[in-house]
C-alpha positions in Angstrom: 152.4 123.6 135.6 152.4 120.1 137.0 152.5 117.1 134.7 150.4 114.2 136.1 150.9 111.0 134.2 148.0 108.6 134.0 148.0 105.4 136.1 149.8 102.6 134.3 147.9 99.8 132.6 147.6 96.7 134.6 145.6 93.4 134.2 142.2 92.9 135.7 140.0 89.8 135.7 136.4 90.8 135.3 133.5 88.3 135.8 129.7 88.3 135.6 127.2 85.5 136.3 123.6 86.0 135.4 120.4 83.9 135.6 116.9 85.2 135.4 114.4 82.4 135.7 116.7 79.7 137.1 116.7 77.7 133.9 119.2 79.7 131.9 122.6 80.7 133.1 125.2 83.0 131.6 128.9 83.3 132.7 131.0 85.9 131.1 134.6 86.9 131.9 137.4 89.0 130.5 141.0 89.7 131.3 141.7 93.2 130.3 144.4 95.8 130.8 143.1 99.0 132.3 144.2 101.9 134.5 141.6 101.3 137.3 138.7 99.1 138.2 136.0 101.3 136.6 137.9 101.3 133.3 138.3 97.5 133.5 134.5 97.2 134.0 133.8 99.4 131.0 136.2 97.3 128.9 134.4 94.2 129.9 131.0 95.6 129.1 132.3 96.9 125.7 133.9 93.5 124.9 130.7 91.7 125.5 128.5 94.1 123.7 126.5 95.5 126.6 125.4 99.0 125.6 122.5 101.3 126.4 120.1 99.9 129.0 121.8 96.5 128.9 125.0 98.1 130.1 123.4 99.4 133.3 121.3 96.3 133.9 124.2 93.7 133.5 126.8 96.1 134.9 125.3 95.7 138.3 126.5 92.0 138.4 130.0 92.7 137.2 132.9 91.9 139.6 136.4 93.3 139.1 139.5 91.7 140.5 143.1 93.0 140.2 145.5 90.9 138.3 145.1 87.7 136.4 143.0 85.7 138.9 144.0 82.1 138.6 141.3 80.9 141.0 138.4 82.5 139.1 139.8 81.6 135.6 140.6 78.1 136.8 136.9 77.3 136.9 136.9 77.3 133.1 140.5 77.2 131.8 143.5 75.0 132.2 146.5 76.3 134.2 148.6 76.3 131.1 146.1 78.5 129.3 145.9 80.9 132.2 149.7 81.1 132.3 149.6 82.0 128.6 147.1 84.8 129.2 149.2 86.1 132.0 152.3 86.2 129.8 150.4 88.0 127.0 149.0 90.6 129.4 152.5 92.0 129.6 151.8 93.5 126.2 148.5 94.8 125.0 146.1 91.8 125.0 142.5 91.0 126.0 140.8 87.7 126.6 137.1 87.2 126.8 134.8 84.2 127.5 131.0 84.0 127.3 129.1 80.9 128.0 125.3 80.5 128.2 123.2 77.4 128.6 119.5 76.8 129.2 118.4 73.7 131.1 114.8 73.8 129.8 
């Protein structure tokens, strides 16, 4: 019998931008540890509370990037904070960010 060990956990940066009418805008991100991009996407959707029909609807706009993506995170966070996230990802950690605004 062959023992196949699961893929190791690695960090992923997962993002989603959403706007429906052009007046409201939502940006959500997470840095998670997962075994593969699909698991990272699922962890993002779980962390932000997207279940049922919302999971499929919002899941279409989710982008998954390997590693702690300094460029994407740098839109919202300081370099020092990103470095802290990266150091914490060496152990089990998760960071999530959700921002919504409506211009109307």
